[in-house]
C-alpha positions as CSV (number, residue, x, y, z in Angstrom):
1,X,0.0,0.0,0.0
2,X,1.4,3.3,-1.1
3,X,1.7,5.7,1.9
4,X,3.2,9.2,2.5
5,X,3.9,10.6,6.0
6,X,5.0,14.2,6.6
7,X,6.8,15.4,9.6
8,X,9.0,18.3,10.7
9,X,6.4,21.1,11.0
10,X,6.2,23.4,14.0
11,X,6.3,26.9,15.2
12,X,9.2,29.1,14.1
13,X,9.9,32.8,14.1
14,X,10.1,34.9,10.9
15,X,13.5,34.4,9.3
16,X,13.9,31.0,10.8
17,X,14.2,27.6,9.1
18,X,12.4,24.2,9.1
19,X,13.0,21.0,7.3
20,X,10.0,19.0,6.3
21,X,10.2,15.3,5.6
22,X,7.9,13.1,3.4
23,X,8.6,9.5,4.1
24,X,7.3,7.1,1.5
25,X,6.4,3.4,1.9
26,X,4.9,0.8,-0.4
27,X,6.8,2.2,-3.4
28,X,10.2,3.5,-4.4
29,X,10.8,7.2,-5.0
30,X,12.9,6.4,-8.1
31,X,9.6,5.9,-10.0
32,X,7.6,8.8,-8.7
33,X,7.6,12.6,-8.8
34,X,6.9,14.1,-5.4
35,X,5.4,17.6,-4.8
36,X,4.8,19.7,-1.8
37,X,1.6,21.7,-1.4
38,X,0.3,24.0,1.3
39,X,-3.0,25.1,2.5
40,X,-3.3,28.4,4.4
41,X,-6.4,29.6,6.2
42,X,-8.7,31.3,3.8
43,X,-6.6,30.5,0.7
44,X,-6.7,27.9,-2.0
45,X,-4.2,25.0,-2.0
46,X,-0.9,26.1,-3.4
47,X,1.6,23.9,-5.1
48,X,5.0,25.1,-4.0
49,X,7.6,22.6,-5.3
50,X,8.0,19.4,-7.2
51,X,11.0,17.1,-7.8
52,X,11.0,14.7,-10.8
53,X,11.8,11.0,-10.9
54,X,15.3,11.9,-12.1
55,X,15.9,14.4,-9.2
56,X,17.6,16.6,-11.7
57,X,14.5,18.7,-12.3
58,X,13.0,20.6,-9.5
59,X,10.2,23.2,-9.8
60,X,9.3,26.0,-7.4
61,X,6.5,28.5,-7.0
62,X,7.7,32.1,-7.2
63,X,6.6,32.6,-3.6
64,X,9.2,30.2,-2.3
65,X,11.9,30.3,-5.0
66,X,15.3,31.1,-3.5
67,X,14.2,30.2,0.0
68,X,13.0,26.6,-0.2
69,X,14.9,23.5,-1.5
70,X,13.4,20.2,-2.4
71,X,15.5,17.0,-2.3
72,X,15.3,13.2,-2.3
73,X,17.2,10.6,-0.3
74,X,16.8,7.3,-2.0
75,X,18.4,5.4,0.9
76,X,15.7,6.6,3.2
77,X,13.0,6.7,0.6
78,X,12.3,10.3,1.8
79,X,11.8,13.7,0.2
80,X,12.7,16.8,2.1
81,X,11.7,20.4,1.9
82,X,14.3,22.7,3.4
83,X,12.6,26.0,4.2
84,X,14.8,29.0,5.0
85,X,14.0,32.7,5.7
86,X,10.4,31.8,6.6
87,X,7.7,34.4,6.5
88,X,4.3,34.6,8.2
89,X,2.7,34.0,4.9
90,X,4.4,30.6,4.8
91,X,2.0,29.5,7.5
92,X,-0.2,26.6,6.6
93,X,-0.6,22.8,6.5
94,X,2.0,21.3,4.2
95,X,1.3,18.1,2.3
96,X,3.4,15.9,0.1
97,X,1.9,14.0,-2.8
98,X,3.2,11.5,-5.4
99,X,2.5,10.7,-9.0
100,X,3.9,8.0,-11.3
101,X,5.0,10.6,-14.0
102,X,7.1,13.7,-14.4
103,X,6.1,16.8,-12.5
104,X,4.7,18.5,-15.5
105,X,4.2,22.2,-16.1
106,X,1.0,22.4,-14.1
107,X,2.0,20.2,-11.1
108,X,0.8,23.0,-8.8
109,X,-2.8,22.1,-9.7
110,X,-2.3,18.8,-7.9
111,X,-4.8,17.1,-10.1
112,X,-2.5,14.2,-11.3
113,X,-1.2,13.3,-7.8
114,X,-2.9,10.1,-6.7
115,X,-1.4,9.7,-3.2
116,X,-1.3,12.3,-0.5
117,X,0.0,12.5,3.1
118,X,-1.9,13.7,6.1
119,X,-0.1,17.0,6.3
120,X,2.1,18.8,8.9
121,X,1.4,22.2,10.3
122,X,3.9,25.1,9.9
123,X,3.3,28.3,11.8
124,X,5.6,31.3,11.3
125,X,5.0,33.8,14.0
126,X,6.8,36.0,16.4
């Protein structure tokens, strides 16, 4: 059974950092693209990053480009999202999702991702 479990969320001050983890089980990351999404109160879900099966190609939303870095660790079958210089507008529930294909130009819509984690809360506040 394909499963994704996020962790690493928490409360951090503006300018701080967090590293989110997305642990996969039931499948190997080598065959899947993994994306991170977030859901903020009163806002629509936002696709913020995607890493392709090759791990060479990574996509980022403009809102996080230069601050967030997505990576894969095949030995741990885990995808990470390193988040630096966090801002209050980064607050939300962060989800990872998987699909058996490349990220695609519209990965941020999330419509092709068949497996989702339960989410982890990130709160950026002083």
